[in-house]
KOLVO-806224 format. One record per residue (C-alpha): y, x, z; residue number from 1. Coordinates in steps of 0.02 Angstrom, whole numbers, plus 50000, padded with zeros to 5 digits. Layout:
N
@north Y | east X | up Z | num NUM
...
END
This chain:
539
@north 49962 | east 47808 | up 49496 | num 1
@north 50057 | east 47943 | up 49400 | num 2
@north 49975 | east 48067 | up 49280 | num 3
@north 50048 | east 48239 | up 49246 | num 4
@north 50000 | east 48351 | up 49098 | num 5
@north 50061 | east 48440 | up 49014 | num 6
@north 50481 | east 50418 | up 49041 | num 7
@north 50488 | east 50338 | up 49247 | num 8
@north 50413 | east 50513 | up 49274 | num 9
@north 50324 | east 50605 | up 49132 | num 10
@north 50157 | east 50628 | up 49220 | num 11
@north 50154 | east 50444 | up 49264 | num 12
@north 50182 | east 50390 | up 49085 | num 13
@north 50042 | east 50505 | up 49028 | num 14
@north 49927 | east 50432 | up 49161 | num 15
@north 49959 | east 50253 | up 49107 | num 16
@north 49940 | east 50291 | up 48923 | num 17
@north 49777 | east 50384 | up 48952 | num 18
@north 49710 | east 50236 | up 49050 | num 19
@north 49750 | east 50123 | up 48904 | num 20
@north 49674 | east 50239 | up 48776 | num 21
@north 49511 | east 50258 | up 48873 | num 22
@north 49485 | east 50073 | up 48908 | num 23
@north 49542 | east 49999 | up 48741 | num 24
@north 49432 | east 50089 | up 48617 | num 25
@north 49437 | east 49940 | up 48498 | num 26
@north 49628 | east 49944 | up 48487 | num 27
@north 49691 | east 50059 | up 48350 | num 28
@north 49865 | east 50099 | up 48416 | num 29
@north 49847 | east 50100 | up 48603 | num 30
@north 49941 | east 50257 | up 48648 | num 31
@north 50114 | east 50193 | up 48608 | num 32
@north 50231 | east 50181 | up 48754 | num 33
@north 50296 | east 50011 | up 48698 | num 34
@north 50133 | east 49933 | up 48760 | num 35
@north 50178 | east 49975 | up 48941 | num 36
@north 50308 | east 49881 | up 49044 | num 37
@north 50383 | east 50001 | up 49172 | num 38
@north 50483 | east 49956 | up 49326 | num 39
@north 50521 | east 50031 | up 49496 | num 40
@north 50494 | east 49949 | up 49665 | num 41
@north 50607 | east 50041 | up 49788 | num 42
@north 50552 | east 49931 | up 49935 | num 43
@north 50370 | east 49979 | up 49908 | num 44
@north 50225 | east 49856 | up 49909 | num 45
@north 50131 | east 49812 | up 50068 | num 46
@north 49983 | east 49714 | up 50000 | num 47
@north 49909 | east 49647 | up 49838 | num 48
@north 49821 | east 49508 | up 49935 | num 49
@north 49907 | east 49341 | up 49897 | num 50
@north 49876 | east 49285 | up 50077 | num 51
@north 50014 | east 49408 | up 50125 | num 52
@north 50133 | east 49384 | up 49979 | num 53
@north 50287 | east 49362 | up 50085 | num 54
@north 50412 | east 49489 | up 50018 | num 55
@north 50480 | east 49492 | up 49842 | num 56
@north 50400 | east 49659 | up 49802 | num 57
@north 50227 | east 49593 | up 49847 | num 58
@north 50257 | east 49425 | up 49761 | num 59
@north 50304 | east 49508 | up 49597 | num 60
@north 50147 | east 49614 | up 49594 | num 61
@north 50032 | east 49473 | up 49653 | num 62
@north 50104 | east 49358 | up 49520 | num 63
@north 50033 | east 49470 | up 49384 | num 64
@north 49858 | east 49466 | up 49460 | num 65
@north 49830 | east 49289 | up 49525 | num 66
@north 49850 | east 49105 | up 49479 | num 67
@north 49856 | east 48945 | up 49579 | num 68
@north 49831 | east 48762 | up 49539 | num 69
@north 50008 | east 48745 | up 49471 | num 70
@north 50156 | east 48855 | up 49425 | num 71
@north 50345 | east 48841 | up 49417 | num 72
@north 50437 | east 48861 | up 49251 | num 73
@north 50610 | east 48936 | up 49230 | num 74
@north 50689 | east 48763 | up 49248 | num 75
@north 50606 | east 48737 | up 49420 | num 76
@north 50484 | east 48610 | up 49350 | num 77
@north 50303 | east 48613 | up 49409 | num 78
@north 50182 | east 48647 | up 49266 | num 79
@north 49992 | east 48658 | up 49252 | num 80
@north 49904 | east 48823 | up 49283 | num 81
@north 49720 | east 48822 | up 49333 | num 82
@north 49738 | east 48635 | up 49360 | num 83
@north 49760 | east 48557 | up 49189 | num 84
@north 49818 | east 48389 | up 49259 | num 85
@north 49836 | east 48297 | up 49423 | num 86
@north 49864 | east 48124 | up 49496 | num 87
@north 49966 | east 48070 | up 49646 | num 88
@north 49921 | east 47912 | up 49742 | num 89
@north 50046 | east 47771 | up 49760 | num 90
@north 50074 | east 47811 | up 49944 | num 91
@north 50110 | east 47994 | up 49895 | num 92
@north 49976 | east 48059 | up 50014 | num 93
@north 49831 | east 48104 | up 49899 | num 94
@north 49838 | east 48234 | up 49761 | num 95
@north 49688 | east 48253 | up 49645 | num 96
@north 49683 | east 48405 | up 49531 | num 97
@north 49570 | east 48423 | up 49379 | num 98
@north 49532 | east 48607 | up 49343 | num 99
@north 49515 | east 48695 | up 49177 | num 100
@north 49340 | east 48755 | up 49132 | num 101
@north 49393 | east 48917 | up 49047 | num 102
@north 49464 | east 49016 | up 49194 | num 103
@north 49366 | east 49170 | up 49249 | num 104
@north 49392 | east 49301 | up 49383 | num 105
@north 49429 | east 49479 | up 49334 | num 106
@north 49270 | east 49578 | up 49311 | num 107
@north 49186 | east 49656 | up 49464 | num 108
@north 49007 | east 49714 | up 49494 | num 109
@north 48995 | east 49598 | up 49645 | num 110
@north 48984 | east 49452 | up 49524 | num 111
@north 48822 | east 49530 | up 49456 | num 112
@north 48781 | east 49431 | up 49298 | num 113
@north 48918 | east 49459 | up 49166 | num 114
@north 49022 | east 49543 | up 49305 | num 115
@north 49126 | east 49384 | up 49318 | num 116
@north 49111 | east 49198 | up 49346 | num 117
@north 49205 | east 49037 | up 49316 | num 118
@north 49331 | east 48974 | up 49444 | num 119
@north 49283 | east 48808 | up 49525 | num 120
@north 49363 | east 48687 | up 49647 | num 121
@north 49255 | east 48764 | up 49784 | num 122
@north 49351 | east 48928 | up 49760 | num 123
@north 49513 | east 48838 | up 49801 | num 124
@north 49434 | east 48760 | up 49955 | num 125
@north 49382 | east 48933 | up 50012 | num 126
@north 49550 | east 49013 | up 49968 | num 127
@north 49651 | east 48883 | up 50064 | num 128
@north 49537 | east 48896 | up 50216 | num 129
@north 49558 | east 49084 | up 50209 | num 130
@north 49747 | east 49067 | up 50222 | num 131
@north 49723 | east 48954 | up 50374 | num 132
@north 49597 | east 49071 | up 50457 | num 133
@north 49680 | east 49143 | up 50614 | num 134
@north 49576 | east 49301 | up 50594 | num 135
@north 49658 | east 49331 | up 50426 | num 136
@north 49832 | east 49300 | up 50501 | num 137
@north 49911 | east 49254 | up 50335 | num 138
@north 50100 | east 49234 | up 50335 | num 139
@north 50075 | east 49080 | up 50226 | num 140
@north 49984 | east 48967 | up 50351 | num 141
@north 50140 | east 48861 | up 50371 | num 142
@north 50118 | east 48794 | up 50193 | num 143
@north 49979 | east 48681 | up 50255 | num 144
@north 50073 | east 48611 | up 50406 | num 145
@north 50085 | east 48441 | up 50323 | num 146
@north 49910 | east 48443 | up 50248 | num 147
@north 49779 | east 48332 | up 50330 | num 148
@north 49631 | east 48390 | up 50226 | num 149
@north 49578 | east 48472 | up 50063 | num 150
@north 49408 | east 48468 | up 49982 | num 151
@north 49315 | east 48511 | up 49822 | num 152
@north 49247 | east 48345 | up 49760 | num 153
@north 49141 | east 48439 | up 49632 | num 154
@north 49161 | east 48596 | up 49528 | num 155
@north 49310 | east 48530 | up 49431 | num 156
@north 49404 | east 48412 | up 49549 | num 157
@north 49503 | east 48469 | up 49701 | num 158
@north 49582 | east 48342 | up 49819 | num 159
@north 49721 | east 48369 | up 49946 | num 160
@north 49772 | east 48237 | up 50074 | num 161
@north 49938 | east 48249 | up 50165 | num 162
@north 49980 | east 48189 | up 50340 | num 163
@north 50140 | east 48111 | up 50275 | num 164
@north 50234 | east 48106 | up 50109 | num 165
@north 50314 | east 48272 | up 50066 | num 166
@north 50418 | east 48268 | up 49905 | num 167
@north 50421 | east 48458 | up 49889 | num 168
@north 50233 | east 48481 | up 49906 | num 169
@north 50194 | east 48522 | up 49724 | num 170
@north 50330 | east 48654 | up 49727 | num 171
@north 50252 | east 48725 | up 49883 | num 172
@north 50085 | east 48744 | up 49792 | num 173
@north 50168 | east 48859 | up 49665 | num 174
@north 50188 | east 48993 | up 49798 | num 175
@north 50074 | east 49144 | up 49782 | num 176
@north 49993 | east 49106 | up 49950 | num 177
@north 49902 | east 48965 | up 49859 | num 178
@north 49819 | east 49080 | up 49733 | num 179
@north 49632 | east 49070 | up 49706 | num 180
@north 49525 | east 49217 | up 49764 | num 181
@north 49336 | east 49248 | up 49752 | num 182
@north 49238 | east 49235 | up 49915 | num 183
@north 49111 | east 49369 | up 49871 | num 184
@north 49246 | east 49498 | up 49839 | num 185
@north 49363 | east 49458 | up 49984 | num 186
@north 49220 | east 49456 | up 50109 | num 187
@north 49152 | east 49620 | up 50041 | num 188
@north 49317 | east 49712 | up 50059 | num 189
@north 49387 | east 49622 | up 50212 | num 190
@north 49562 | east 49686 | up 50249 | num 191
@north 49543 | east 49814 | up 50108 | num 192
@north 49557 | east 49672 | up 49983 | num 193
@north 49743 | east 49714 | up 49991 | num 194
@north 49703 | east 49867 | up 49883 | num 195
@north 49555 | east 49796 | up 49785 | num 196
@north 49625 | east 49632 | up 49717 | num 197
@north 49521 | east 49523 | up 49602 | num 198
@north 49607 | east 49370 | up 49532 | num 199
@north 49624 | east 49272 | up 49371 | num 200
@north 49798 | east 49326 | up 49316 | num 201
@north 49863 | east 49395 | up 49150 | num 202
@north 49842 | east 49573 | up 49215 | num 203
@north 49704 | east 49654 | up 49317 | num 204
@north 49711 | east 49792 | up 49446 | num 205
@north 49678 | east 49969 | up 49384 | num 206
@north 49745 | east 50099 | up 49506 | num 207
@north 49858 | east 50113 | up 49658 | num 208
@north 49918 | east 50276 | up 49730 | num 209
@north 50022 | east 50208 | up 49872 | num 210
@north 50206 | east 50260 | up 49875 | num 211
@north 50183 | east 50343 | up 49705 | num 212
@north 50117 | east 50228 | up 49568 | num 213
@north 50029 | east 50064 | up 49532 | num 214
@north 49947 | east 50017 | up 49367 | num 215
@north 49890 | east 49847 | up 49302 | num 216
@north 49796 | east 49822 | up 49139 | num 217
@north 49793 | east 49677 | up 49019 | num 218
@north 49664 | east 49542 | up 49059 | num 219
@north 49578 | east 49513 | up 48891 | num 220
@north 49497 | east 49353 | up 48957 | num 221
@north 49658 | east 49271 | up 49016 | num 222
@north 49658 | east 49083 | up 48987 | num 223
@north 49840 | east 49044 | up 48942 | num 224
@north 49913 | east 49047 | up 48767 | num 225
@north 50087 | east 49035 | up 48695 | num 226
@north 50154 | east 48883 | up 48601 | num 227
@north 50072 | east 48944 | up 48441 | num 228
@north 49902 | east 48960 | up 48524 | num 229
@north 49907 | east 49150 | up 48534 | num 230
@north 49827 | east 49230 | up 48686 | num 231
@north 49934 | east 49297 | up 48827 | num 232
@north 49986 | east 49425 | up 48884 | num 233
@north 50060 | east 49535 | up 48748 | num 234
@north 50079 | east 49695 | up 48848 | num 235
@north 49935 | east 49817 | up 48874 | num 236
@north 49989 | east 49874 | up 49046 | num 237
@north 50116 | east 49863 | up 49187 | num 238
@north 50168 | east 50024 | up 49273 | num 239
@north 50259 | east 50021 | up 49439 | num 240
@north 50337 | east 50171 | up 49525 | num 241
@north 50407 | east 50183 | up 49702 | num 242
@north 50566 | east 50285 | up 49696 | num 243
@north 50652 | east 50238 | up 49861 | num 244
@north 50827 | east 50286 | up 49806 | num 245
@north 50921 | east 50157 | up 49703 | num 246
@north 51032 | east 50286 | up 49621 | num 247
@north 50879 | east 50379 | up 49558 | num 248
@north 50806 | east 50214 | up 49499 | num 249
@north 50967 | east 50179 | up 49403 | num 250
@north 50965 | east 50351 | up 49321 | num 251
@north 50784 | east 50328 | up 49267 | num 252
@north 50832 | east 50162 | up 49188 | num 253
@north 50985 | east 50233 | up 49098 | num 254
@north 50876 | east 50375 | up 49031 | num 255
@north 50756 | east 50246 | up 48959 | num 256
@north 50612 | east 50285 | up 49077 | num 257
@north 50613 | east 50110 | up 49152 | num 258
@north 50615 | east 49949 | up 49052 | num 259
@north 50694 | east 49839 | up 49184 | num 260
@north 50816 | east 49851 | up 49327 | num 261
@north 50833 | east 49709 | up 49450 | num 262
@north 50988 | east 49664 | up 49552 | num 263
@north 51151 | east 49757 | up 49575 | num 264
@north 51176 | east 49899 | up 49699 | num 265
@north 51341 | east 49967 | up 49762 | num 266
@north 51290 | east 50143 | up 49710 | num 267
@north 51304 | east 50101 | up 49524 | num 268
@north 51386 | east 49930 | up 49505 | num 269
@north 51556 | east 50002 | up 49454 | num 270
@north 51471 | east 50117 | up 49329 | num 271
@north 51382 | east 49978 | up 49234 | num 272
@north 51490 | east 49821 | up 49260 | num 273
@north 51674 | east 49777 | up 49253 | num 274
@north 51753 | east 49680 | up 49398 | num 275
@north 51727 | east 49524 | up 49291 | num 276
@north 51539 | east 49550 | up 49292 | num 277
@north 51526 | east 49607 | up 49110 | num 278
@north 51431 | east 49759 | up 49043 | num 279
@north 51544 | east 49908 | up 49011 | num 280
@north 51566 | east 49951 | up 48828 | num 281
@north 51466 | east 50112 | up 48833 | num 282
@north 51307 | east 50017 | up 48880 | num 283
@north 51316 | east 49864 | up 48767 | num 284
@north 51221 | east 49949 | up 48625 | num 285
@north 51072 | east 50000 | up 48732 | num 286
@north 51059 | east 49875 | up 48876 | num 287
@north 51049 | east 49686 | up 48892 | num 288
@north 51117 | east 49593 | up 49044 | num 289
@north 51031 | east 49433 | up 49103 | num 290
@north 51133 | east 49333 | up 49229 | num 291
@north 51083 | east 49164 | up 49302 | num 292
@north 51091 | east 49062 | up 49465 | num 293
@north 50981 | east 49121 | up 49608 | num 294
@north 50921 | east 49013 | up 49752 | num 295
@north 50983 | east 49134 | up 49883 | num 296
@north 51118 | east 49107 | up 50013 | num 297
@north 51193 | east 49261 | up 50097 | num 298
@north 51270 | east 49225 | up 50267 | num 299
@north 51320 | east 49282 | up 50440 | num 300
@north 51227 | east 49200 | up 50584 | num 301
@north 51276 | east 49171 | up 50765 | num 302
@north 51140 | east 49167 | up 50898 | num 303
@north 51183 | east 49002 | up 50982 | num 304
@north 51085 | east 49041 | up 51141 | num 305
@north 51188 | east 49198 | up 51171 | num 306
@north 51271 | east 49219 | up 51341 | num 307
@north 51421 | east 49303 | up 51260 | num 308
@north 51574 | east 49193 | up 51280 | num 309
@north 51644 | east 49230 | up 51107 | num 310
@north 51482 | east 49173 | up 51025 | num 311
@north 51481 | east 49013 | up 51126 | num 312
@north 51659 | east 48974 | up 51073 | num 313
@north 51672 | east 48852 | up 50927 | num 314
@north 51850 | east 48915 | up 50903 | num 315
@north 51792 | east 49093 | up 50871 | num 316
@north 51653 | east 49040 | up 50755 | num 317
@north 51771 | east 48925 | up 50658 | num 318
@north 51902 | east 49062 | up 50647 | num 319
@north 51775 | east 49181 | up 50569 | num 320
@north 51735 | east 49048 | up 50437 | num 321
@north 51920 | east 49030 | up 50394 | num 322
@north 51969 | east 49211 | up 50417 | num 323
@north 51925 | east 49307 | up 50258 | num 324
@north 51943 | east 49282 | up 50071 | num 325
@north 51769 | east 49261 | up 49995 | num 326
@north 51831 | east 49262 | up 49815 | num 327
@north 51917 | east 49430 | up 49842 | num 328
@north 51758 | east 49493 | up 49925 | num 329
@north 51653 | east 49447 | up 49773 | num 330
@north 51774 | east 49523 | up 49648 | num 331
@north 51790 | east 49692 | up 49730 | num 332
@north 51622 | east 49713 | up 49816 | num 333
@north 51505 | east 49627 | up 49692 | num 334
@north 51599 | east 49649 | up 49528 | num 335
@north 51611 | east 49461 | up 49514 | num 336
@north 51424 | east 49433 | up 49530 | num 337
@north 51387 | east 49286 | up 49645 | num 338
@north 51477 | east 49125 | up 49691 | num 339
@north 51590 | east 49121 | up 49845 | num 340
@north 51510 | east 49006 | up 49973 | num 341
@north 51645 | east 48877 | up 50009 | num 342
@north 51513 | east 48740 | up 50017 | num 343
@north 51367 | east 48723 | up 50135 | num 344
@north 51210 | east 48825 | up 50167 | num 345
@north 51117 | east 48741 | up 50022 | num 346
@north 51158 | east 48851 | up 49871 | num 347
@north 51247 | east 48793 | up 49715 | num 348
@north 51125 | east 48729 | up 49583 | num 349
@north 51004 | east 48651 | up 49707 | num 350
@north 51010 | east 48462 | up 49730 | num 351
@north 51092 | east 48422 | up 49897 | num 352
@north 51226 | east 48557 | up 49879 | num 353
@north 51404 | east 48503 | up 49912 | num 354
@north 51555 | east 48609 | up 49868 | num 355
@north 51670 | east 48515 | up 49986 | num 356
@north 51590 | east 48532 | up 50158 | num 357
@north 51623 | east 48717 | up 50189 | num 358
@north 51771 | east 48826 | up 50237 | num 359
@north 51907 | east 48896 | up 50125 | num 360
@north 52017 | east 49047 | up 50162 | num 361
@north 52151 | east 48989 | up 50285 | num 362
@north 52214 | east 49141 | up 50381 | num 363
@north 52352 | east 49051 | up 50475 | num 364
@north 52230 | east 48921 | up 50539 | num 365
@north 52111 | east 49061 | up 50590 | num 366
@north 52251 | east 49150 | up 50684 | num 367
@north 52293 | east 48990 | up 50778 | num 368
@north 52111 | east 48964 | up 50828 | num 369
@north 52103 | east 49141 | up 50898 | num 370
@north 52267 | east 49117 | up 50989 | num 371
@north 52204 | east 48954 | up 51064 | num 372
@north 52044 | east 49040 | up 51122 | num 373
@north 52142 | east 49181 | up 51205 | num 374
@north 52254 | east 49058 | up 51297 | num 375
@north 52114 | east 48943 | up 51356 | num 376
@north 51989 | east 49078 | up 51402 | num 377
@north 52105 | east 49210 | up 51470 | num 378
@north 52016 | east 49337 | up 51362 | num 379
@north 52156 | east 49425 | up 51267 | num 380
@north 52042 | east 49546 | up 51174 | num 381
@north 51900 | east 49440 | up 51102 | num 382
@north 51767 | east 49544 | up 51015 | num 383
@north 51609 | east 49516 | up 50915 | num 384
@north 51482 | east 49638 | up 50845 | num 385
@north 51406 | east 49608 | up 50674 | num 386
@north 51235 | east 49687 | up 50647 | num 387
@north 51184 | east 49731 | up 50470 | num 388
@north 51084 | east 49853 | up 50365 | num 389
@north 51163 | east 49995 | up 50268 | num 390
@north 51146 | east 49897 | up 50104 | num 391
@north 51273 | east 49769 | up 50165 | num 392
@north 51387 | east 49883 | up 50265 | num 393
@north 51529 | east 49866 | up 50138 | num 394
@north 51529 | east 49676 | up 50158 | num 395
@north 51534 | east 49685 | up 50347 | num 396
@north 51670 | east 49817 | up 50346 | num 397
@north 51774 | east 49707 | up 50232 | num 398
@north 51750 | east 49559 | up 50350 | num 399
@north 51791 | east 49674 | up 50496 | num 400
@north 51958 | east 49724 | up 50420 | num 401
@north 52006 | east 49546 | up 50374 | num 402
@north 51962 | east 49472 | up 50545 | num 403
@north 52063 | east 49608 | up 50633 | num 404
@north 52216 | east 49534 | up 50546 | num 405
@north 52188 | east 49366 | up 50631 | num 406
@north 52172 | east 49443 | up 50805 | num 407
@north 51985 | east 49463 | up 50825 | num 408
@north 51910 | east 49634 | up 50861 | num 409
@north 51751 | east 49664 | up 50761 | num 410
@north 51624 | east 49803 | up 50779 | num 411
@north 51489 | east 49836 | up 50649 | num 412
@north 51318 | east 49897 | up 50701 | num 413
@north 51200 | east 49965 | up 50566 | num 414
@north 51012 | east 49953 | up 50594 | num 415
@north 50859 | east 49987 | up 50487 | num 416
@north 50794 | east 49829 | up 50403 | num 417
@north 50639 | east 49824 | up 50514 | num 418
@north 50744 | east 49834 | up 50673 | num 419
@north 50863 | east 49697 | up 50614 | num 420
@north 50716 | east 49586 | up 50569 | num 421
@north 50639 | east 49609 | up 50741 | num 422
@north 50806 | east 49585 | up 50829 | num 423
@north 50852 | east 49423 | up 50744 | num 424
@north 50677 | east 49352 | up 50771 | num 425
@north 50685 | east 49385 | up 50958 | num 426
@north 50865 | east 49336 | up 50997 | num 427
@north 50928 | east 49514 | up 51025 | num 428
@north 51074 | east 49504 | up 50903 | num 429
@north 51229 | east 49399 | up 50934 | num 430
@north 51296 | east 49403 | up 50755 | num 431
@north 51198 | east 49468 | up 50606 | num 432
@north 51200 | east 49467 | up 50418 | num 433
@north 51054 | east 49379 | up 50338 | num 434
@north 50998 | east 49294 | up 50178 | num 435
@north 50881 | east 49152 | up 50137 | num 436
@north 50790 | east 49148 | up 49971 | num 437
@north 50705 | east 48984 | up 49928 | num 438
@north 50517 | east 48984 | up 49950 | num 439
@north 50514 | east 48825 | up 49847 | num 440
@north 50655 | east 48734 | up 49756 | num 441
@north 50697 | east 48597 | up 49879 | num 442
@north 50845 | east 48593 | up 49999 | num 443
@north 50726 | east 48553 | up 50143 | num 444
@north 50677 | east 48737 | up 50133 | num 445
@north 50854 | east 48788 | up 50181 | num 446
@north 50879 | east 48653 | up 50312 | num 447
@north 50719 | east 48707 | up 50401 | num 448
@north 50822 | east 48851 | up 50472 | num 449
@north 50913 | east 48729 | up 50585 | num 450
@north 50771 | east 48617 | up 50644 | num 451
@north 50741 | east 48631 | up 50832 | num 452
@north 50552 | east 48648 | up 50819 | num 453
@north 50575 | east 48801 | up 50709 | num 454
@north 50654 | east 48914 | up 50840 | num 455
@north 50618 | east 49097 | up 50802 | num 456
@north 50504 | east 49191 | up 50825 | num 457
@north 50390 | east 49042 | up 50790 | num 458
@north 50493 | east 48981 | up 50643 | num 459
@north 50645 | east 49023 | up 50536 | num 460
@north 50779 | east 48951 | up 50652 | num 461
@north 50854 | east 49120 | up 50695 | num 462
@north 51018 | east 49046 | up 50760 | num 463
@north 50929 | east 48929 | up 50884 | num 464
@north 51043 | east 48791 | up 50823 | num 465
@north 50991 | east 48625 | up 50901 | num 466
@north 51059 | east 48452 | up 50868 | num 467
@north 50963 | east 48288 | up 50898 | num 468
@north 51050 | east 48197 | up 50755 | num 469
@north 51005 | east 48338 | up 50636 | num 470
@north 50824 | east 48335 | up 50694 | num 471
@north 50813 | east 48147 | up 50666 | num 472
@north 50883 | east 48162 | up 50489 | num 473
@north 50769 | east 48309 | up 50452 | num 474
@north 50614 | east 48208 | up 50498 | num 475
@north 50679 | east 48056 | up 50406 | num 476
@north 50698 | east 48158 | up 50245 | num 477
@north 50510 | east 48191 | up 50241 | num 478
@north 50467 | east 48007 | up 50228 | num 479
@north 50614 | east 47954 | up 50118 | num 480
@north 50538 | east 47911 | up 49949 | num 481
@north 50704 | east 47870 | up 49864 | num 482
@north 50762 | east 48036 | up 49791 | num 483
@north 50948 | east 47994 | up 49794 | num 484
@north 50939 | east 47939 | up 49976 | num 485
@north 50846 | east 48098 | up 50021 | num 486
@north 50980 | east 48204 | up 49937 | num 487
@north 51113 | east 48110 | up 50036 | num 488
@north 51019 | east 48155 | up 50195 | num 489
@north 51013 | east 48338 | up 50142 | num 490
@north 51201 | east 48341 | up 50116 | num 491
@north 51233 | east 48254 | up 50283 | num 492
@north 51124 | east 48381 | up 50373 | num 493
@north 51210 | east 48527 | up 50286 | num 494
@north 51380 | east 48456 | up 50332 | num 495
@north 51329 | east 48436 | up 50514 | num 496
@north 51272 | east 48617 | up 50520 | num 497
@north 51435 | east 48680 | up 50448 | num 498
@north 51536 | east 48574 | up 50569 | num 499
@north 51447 | east 48658 | up 50715 | num 500
@north 51468 | east 48832 | up 50638 | num 501
@north 51307 | east 48924 | up 50684 | num 502
@north 51329 | east 49017 | up 50519 | num 503
@north 51460 | east 49085 | up 50401 | num 504
@north 51402 | east 49063 | up 50220 | num 505
@north 51461 | east 49214 | up 50120 | num 506
@north 51403 | east 49184 | up 49941 | num 507
@north 51270 | east 49104 | up 49833 | num 508
@north 51185 | east 49242 | up 49738 | num 509
@north 51146 | east 49262 | up 49554 | num 510
@north 50994 | east 49341 | up 49472 | num 511
@north 51052 | east 49500 | up 49385 | num 512
@north 50930 | east 49586 | up 49269 | num 513
@north 50961 | east 49734 | up 49157 | num 514
@north 50834 | east 49771 | up 49020 | num 515
@north 50816 | east 49895 | up 48879 | num 516
@north 50858 | east 49821 | up 48709 | num 517
@north 50676 | east 49829 | up 48653 | num 518
@north 50615 | east 49711 | up 48792 | num 519
@north 50583 | east 49535 | up 48727 | num 520
@north 50545 | east 49375 | up 48822 | num 521
@north 50583 | east 49427 | up 49001 | num 522
@north 50704 | east 49287 | up 49041 | num 523
@north 50753 | east 49236 | up 49217 | num 524
@north 50731 | east 49096 | up 49343 | num 525
@north 50821 | east 49034 | up 49500 | num 526
@north 50684 | east 49100 | up 49615 | num 527
@north 50693 | east 49275 | up 49536 | num 528
@north 50506 | east 49277 | up 49504 | num 529
@north 50452 | east 49418 | up 49389 | num 530
@north 50349 | east 49339 | up 49250 | num 531
@north 50276 | east 49465 | up 49127 | num 532
@north 50144 | east 49368 | up 49032 | num 533
@north 50269 | east 49318 | up 48895 | num 534
@north 50352 | east 49490 | up 48884 | num 535
@north 50333 | east 49606 | up 48736 | num 536
@north 50416 | east 49767 | up 48680 | num 537
@north 50467 | east 49830 | up 48509 | num 538
@north 50461 | east 50011 | up 48454 | num 539
END
């Protein structure tokens, strides 16, 4: 048995500062702007209920409000959170978590006495059952697919039993779906809990004016401390705006009205970065750049059940993989940010990745494959249509131009993100641009996109790729207890996928964060989770 221990807009700034001043009467210097961390969420936020924390915008917000049993650190190692320690049985099926006794829910009058109460193992039993409740319709139900049972043994011990060994299970429990919520509050609000969240996190909900502003306040009773024993968090508040335009977001950041800018957009990338991915000289005195690996693979996907002859042709799919220069694409379209995907679908930096199983730029080979297809099929004008969103139009137009040179006609169709999402889930798109960001740091997460039982819309296999050998290896990986052998299986599966070309890996992404010089402790991590409990700001 193993033991583990361990100014965005002026009126908005005024609103946040007034909230702080009113509710922190015992703090002498509460009206200074440096107490507030300000960022913009251009994609908006759909829900503050962790049961629906599917998109990055929601996950970032929920992460400030809620905790689970365990959490992931910046090195992708699972660390204690509400569970202070845990044991795993020798057969790797039973996980027993011992909870801290100093974790309390944010204050709410529904708790009556003291307006709060301590978190117990029974709260986790309720929270997990809530995610599984079909009436709730949580997007996180799949997390418990390999769970046989979970139960509160008493107030401080929570036990989970798996159906079969699952090496990535602890990582799965770090997802925000597994956050603890209070029964009395969720049942009082019902579906409106999305806008009345009560959790245990470093910040607590204060106000949400949808599509305009969202404010969190410091949780004075938060249980975590820093290495010196000082209470977290340091900030007094988090202020989120919802400017939908990325150029406007960028201007607000440059003017000092936002503390943080995430990712790189084509509308301003040349303004702020050189083609080598370095800050331009005029910004080095005022802005910091944080750049690190990101568990995200950007790719083109072919719908393998398509009745279009070109999509069914392995020659066409292989020619697309060989037919454009990914390094050139990254230099000129991403200012050098990101790693050209000449390996498999598993991104660089994640165990199981191989840099030798993918496709390099070989235009002459691509031309020959197209010529062979034309001769054998009698189709002298082969054509494919790539569907994308406007954010990735420049990539698809670059690929379009390059593939025209090898003899393949390419059309580009631009759809709203919601329409593309619906189309790829229901097999309406023959070729589409997509990305896969790791839900948890294990290559199995990526390979699940090619498992036959995961055909969309009931799972993430949007290509409808099917291969019996792959399926056998995929199932074998779940019960393989030797880590090195499991990684070999991952690489074999990835290689098999690439050989059958249901996808065209484009690049492995990087986390790009820009901060004002006075922001301290933000850091970065391969899952691009926004962690604010260690962040502070200087004057």
